[in-house]
C-alpha positions as CSV (number, residue, x, y, z in Angstrom):
1,X,-6.7,-14.2,-2.3
2,X,-6.0,-10.6,-3.1
3,X,-4.7,-7.9,-0.7
4,X,-5.1,-4.4,-2.0
5,X,-3.2,-1.4,-0.5
6,X,-4.1,2.2,-1.3
7,X,-1.2,4.5,-0.5
8,X,0.5,7.9,-0.9
9,X,4.1,7.9,-2.1
10,X,5.3,10.3,0.6
11,X,3.2,9.1,3.5
12,X,5.5,7.5,6.1
13,X,2.8,5.3,7.5
14,X,2.1,4.1,3.9
15,X,5.7,2.9,3.4
16,X,5.6,1.3,6.8
17,X,2.2,-0.2,6.3
18,X,3.2,-1.7,3.0
19,X,6.2,-3.3,4.7
20,X,3.9,-4.7,7.4
21,X,1.6,-6.2,4.9
22,X,4.6,-7.9,3.2
23,X,5.7,-9.3,6.6
24,X,2.2,-10.6,7.3
25,X,2.0,-12.3,3.9
26,X,5.4,-13.9,4.3
27,X,4.3,-15.5,7.6
28,X,0.9,-16.6,6.2
29,X,0.6,-20.3,5.7
30,X,-0.9,-19.8,2.2
31,X,1.4,-16.9,1.1
32,X,1.9,-18.5,-2.3
33,X,-1.8,-17.9,-3.0
34,X,-1.9,-14.3,-2.0
35,X,-1.6,-11.5,-4.5
36,X,-0.6,-8.1,-3.2
37,X,-1.6,-5.1,-5.3
38,X,-0.9,-1.4,-4.7
39,X,-3.2,1.4,-5.7
40,X,-2.9,5.1,-5.6
41,X,-4.4,7.4,-3.1
42,X,-2.7,10.8,-3.8
43,X,-2.7,13.3,-0.9
44,X,-0.1,15.6,-2.3
45,X,-2.0,17.4,-5.0
46,X,-2.1,20.7,-3.1
47,X,1.7,21.0,-3.3
48,X,3.2,23.1,-6.2
49,X,4.4,21.1,-9.2
50,X,7.6,23.2,-9.7
51,X,9.3,22.9,-6.3
52,X,9.5,20.8,-3.1
53,X,9.3,21.9,0.5
54,X,10.9,20.4,3.6
55,X,8.8,18.0,5.7
56,X,9.4,20.4,8.6
57,X,7.9,23.2,6.6
58,X,5.0,21.1,5.4
59,X,4.1,19.9,8.8
60,X,4.1,23.4,10.1
61,X,2.1,25.0,7.3
62,X,-0.5,22.2,6.7
63,X,-0.9,20.8,10.2
64,X,0.5,23.4,12.6
65,X,3.0,20.9,13.9
66,X,6.5,22.2,14.5
67,X,9.6,22.2,16.7
68,X,9.8,19.4,19.3
69,X,6.3,18.1,18.4
70,X,7.3,17.5,14.8
71,X,10.6,16.0,15.9
72,X,8.9,13.5,18.3
73,X,6.2,12.5,15.9
74,X,8.4,11.8,12.9
75,X,11.3,10.2,14.9
76,X,8.7,7.8,16.4
77,X,7.9,6.5,12.9
78,X,11.5,6.3,12.0
79,X,12.2,4.3,15.2
80,X,9.3,2.0,14.5
81,X,10.4,1.4,10.9
82,X,13.9,0.6,12.1
83,X,12.6,-1.9,14.7
84,X,10.7,-3.7,11.9
85,X,13.7,-3.9,9.5
86,X,13.4,-0.7,7.5
87,X,16.6,1.2,8.0
88,X,17.4,3.9,7.1
89,X,13.9,5.3,7.0
90,X,14.0,9.0,6.5
91,X,11.0,11.0,7.4
92,X,11.7,14.4,9.0
93,X,14.9,15.2,7.1
94,X,13.2,14.8,3.7
95,X,11.2,16.9,1.2
96,X,7.7,16.7,-0.1
97,X,6.0,17.9,-3.3
98,X,3.2,17.2,-5.7
99,X,2.9,13.4,-6.2
100,X,0.4,13.2,-9.0
101,X,3.1,12.5,-11.7
102,X,4.7,9.9,-9.4
103,X,1.4,8.0,-9.2
104,X,1.0,8.1,-13.0
105,X,4.5,6.5,-13.2
106,X,3.3,3.8,-10.8
107,X,0.2,3.3,-12.9
108,X,2.3,3.0,-16.1
109,X,4.7,0.5,-14.4
110,X,1.7,-1.5,-13.2
111,X,0.4,-1.7,-16.7
112,X,3.8,-3.2,-17.6
113,X,3.4,-5.9,-15.0
114,X,5.6,-4.2,-12.4
115,X,3.1,-3.0,-9.7
116,X,4.8,-4.5,-6.7
117,X,8.3,-3.8,-8.0
118,X,7.5,-0.1,-8.8
119,X,5.9,0.6,-5.4
120,X,8.8,-1.0,-3.6
121,X,11.3,0.9,-5.6
122,X,9.7,4.3,-5.1
123,X,9.3,3.8,-1.3
124,X,12.9,2.7,-1.1
125,X,14.1,5.7,-3.1
126,X,12.1,8.2,-1.1
127,X,12.3,6.9,2.4
128,X,15.4,4.8,2.2
129,X,17.6,7.2,0.3
130,X,15.7,10.5,0.7
131,X,15.7,10.9,-3.1
132,X,13.1,13.2,-4.7
133,X,10.4,11.5,-6.7
134,X,8.4,14.4,-8.1
135,X,9.8,15.8,-11.4
136,X,9.9,14.1,-14.8
137,X,13.6,13.7,-14.5
138,X,13.2,12.1,-11.0
139,X,10.7,9.6,-12.4
140,X,12.7,8.8,-15.5
141,X,15.5,7.8,-13.2
142,X,13.2,5.4,-11.4
143,X,11.9,4.2,-14.8
144,X,15.4,3.2,-15.7
145,X,15.8,1.4,-12.5
146,X,12.6,-0.6,-13.2
147,X,13.7,-1.5,-16.6
148,X,11.0,0.5,-18.3
149,X,11.5,1.9,-21.8
150,X,12.6,5.5,-21.2
151,X,11.2,7.2,-24.3
152,X,7.8,5.5,-23.8
153,X,7.7,6.5,-20.1
154,X,8.6,10.1,-21.0
155,X,5.7,10.1,-23.5
156,X,3.3,8.6,-21.1
157,X,4.1,11.0,-18.4
158,X,4.2,14.1,-20.6
159,X,0.8,13.2,-22.1
160,X,-0.6,12.4,-18.6
161,X,-2.1,9.2,-20.0
162,X,-2.8,7.7,-16.5
163,X,-4.2,10.8,-14.8
164,X,-7.8,9.6,-15.0
165,X,-6.8,6.1,-13.8
166,X,-5.1,7.5,-10.8
167,X,-8.1,9.6,-10.0
168,X,-10.4,6.6,-10.4
169,X,-8.1,4.6,-8.0
170,X,-8.5,7.2,-5.3
171,X,-12.3,7.4,-5.9
172,X,-12.7,3.7,-5.5
173,X,-10.8,3.8,-2.2
174,X,-13.2,6.4,-0.9
175,X,-16.2,4.4,-2.1
176,X,-14.8,1.5,0.0
177,X,-14.7,3.7,3.1
178,X,-11.2,5.1,3.0
179,X,-10.7,8.6,4.5
180,X,-6.9,8.5,4.4
181,X,-3.9,6.4,3.6
182,X,-2.8,3.7,3.9
183,X,-6.0,1.7,3.4
184,X,-5.9,-2.0,3.0
185,X,-8.6,-4.3,1.7
186,X,-8.3,-8.1,2.2
187,X,-10.2,-10.5,-0.1
188,X,-12.5,-7.7,-1.2
189,X,-14.4,-7.8,2.1
190,X,-12.3,-6.5,5.0
191,X,-11.2,-2.8,4.9
192,X,-8.4,-1.9,7.2
193,X,-7.5,1.8,7.8
194,X,-4.1,2.8,8.8
195,X,-0.8,0.9,9.2
196,X,-1.9,-2.0,11.2
197,X,0.8,-4.2,12.8
198,X,1.8,-7.4,11.0
199,X,0.3,-9.7,13.7
200,X,-3.2,-8.1,13.3
201,X,-2.8,-8.3,9.5
202,X,-1.8,-12.0,9.7
203,X,-4.9,-12.7,11.9
204,X,-7.0,-11.0,9.3
205,X,-5.5,-13.0,6.4
206,X,-6.2,-16.2,8.3
207,X,-9.8,-15.2,9.0
208,X,-10.5,-14.2,5.4
209,X,-8.9,-17.4,4.1
210,X,-10.9,-19.7,6.5
211,X,-14.1,-18.0,5.6
212,X,-13.5,-18.3,1.9
213,X,-12.7,-22.1,1.9
214,X,-15.4,-24.7,1.2
215,X,-16.1,-27.3,3.9
216,X,-14.2,-30.5,3.3
217,X,-16.1,-33.7,4.3
218,X,-14.0,-36.4,5.9
219,X,-14.8,-40.0,5.0
220,X,-17.6,-41.1,7.3
221,X,-17.3,-44.9,7.0
222,X,-20.3,-46.6,8.6
223,X,-21.2,-43.7,10.9
224,X,-24.9,-42.9,11.0
225,X,-26.2,-39.9,9.1
226,X,-29.3,-38.2,7.8
227,X,-31.0,-39.1,4.5
228,X,-33.2,-37.3,2.1
229,X,-36.3,-37.8,4.3
230,X,-35.0,-35.5,6.9
231,X,-33.6,-35.3,10.5
232,X,-32.1,-32.2,12.0
233,X,-28.5,-31.3,11.2
234,X,-26.7,-30.1,14.3
235,X,-25.3,-26.5,14.0
236,X,-21.6,-26.2,13.5
237,X,-19.7,-24.6,16.4
């Protein structure tokens, strides 16, 4: 069974949502048969590519949220993250920037078989350490941490080889009904907007699993049954 997560690198609910999916899968009785795959849903394309801005400045300029309101909203996420095992989780005292190149690194890493590792690494760097993940040099550092070949990564990012793939990823999410990030799809059938709590996600995993399994017939022995000539089969409840 596949669980797909569309996320933005700098979205605090995405980092927390990814963590919640991991916790739900860990608790799932069939966790060894679940594949978790991350996809890109870039939301930071409007930021300049040559500089970063503080989260405080971005909240004020893009959403009109500042002062005590910004403090309360972001500290709430940090507190939630800490209560669920993510600490430190730095939101307000961080910077944001254009994330298109970061998503292209993630696509490159995924092509090298490091999808899960790459997304975990970039979330940990950005939210756990408040490290920038926007420039080529920032991303080459992460590439080294992931064990990717540096010269190839530099070439891939410089040539923007994965730009179209990242755009296609986001377009697919929108076709599935996503209007923001995170957006999670379970078993190709259940779309879940936002960072749902791990209990709800676990329930959804169980529902999807049960619905996908064939009915197993227990040995009937000499019990009466219906033959090819008919008789009504009682509905299952």
